N, C-alpha and C positions, 0 to 999 in steps of 0.2 A: 296620507295616503295620495291625497290628490295633488297635480303640480300646477296644474292653470283652469282656467275654463271657460267654456265657451257661451254662445250665447246663438240662441236657437232662431228660424227667421221667419214666419209663416209672412205670405201672396195675404192681406187683406181685403185689398179690390182688384180688381182690374178693369182697362179699358182704354180708352185712346180722348186725349185732349181734341181740342178744335182745331190742330193739323193732322191729328191720321196717327201722331204719334205716339207709342203706348203710354199709357200713367201709372204706371205698380204704383201700389202703397202699403208700406210690410210693415209688419209688427216685431219688437225684437220684446223675446222672454229678457226675463231678468236673466243677469250672471251663477251660469250653473257652475259648480267644482266639478272639473274631471279631472283624470289621468289622460297628458295629450301624450302620442310616443309616434314613431317615425314606424310606415309599414316595416312588416315580414318579409321574408322571400315570400310563403305564403300568396301571403294576400295580393300581392306585385303578383302574383304569379296567376290569381287567376282574375286580378283584375285587367290582366292584357285578352284571356278567354273571352272574356263577356266585351272585353272595344272599350279601359278606364285606364286612366293610370290611378293607380292608389297611395298618393302623397301623405295621405295622417291617418292615423286612427285615434278614436276620443271612447275611452271609456266614463259612463254618468252613468247615473242612481236611473235604473230604469220606469220609475215614476215620473220624469223631467220628460222624458220624450212619446210624444205622442202621433209620430209618421211625419213632422216637417224634412222638410227636403234640403235643406240649406241650412250649414251650421256660422258663426262667426270664431276662428279662435283671437282672445282677449287680447293672448299677449304680442299675437302679432299680426291682426285685425286681416291678416285674410281670411276670405271667403272659401267655402269648400258647399259641394252638390254632396248630398249623403248619399253610397254608391251600394253599401250594402253597411244591413245590419246583422247583427247575432248576437241572441243572447244563450251564452256558455250554460248548460244544465244544474240545476241548483242554485245558480245565481241574483243576486239583486239588483244587477246591473247590465249594462247592454254595451256592446263597444259598437261606435259608428266609423265606417271607412271612408273616407273623402278624399272626393279629387277637386283640387284647387281652382279657382273659372279667372276666366283671366282677370288683368288687375285694374281696376274701376266697373268691374259689372259685380250686381247682385243679384 
């Protein structure tokens, strides 16, 4: 059923270094099995209506998700912002719709 895996990213500590630059530390979850797919036309339309580009959908077990705002596709290494979550009725999975971040930003 699963065709890939993702890492959920949590911001553990935010602050500034001695020069005033952001000094964020992140904690990665262990690899979570996911069903990764391209977005549907409906996802793209909803994303455009709310001002974001829907680039990917990742379906994971709902027990693994605790409201994280970013995830990383292990297969490609691309980091995505979670823009929409959807839990289908009578399902134990949750679907995360993500927008790709600029290269190099976590």
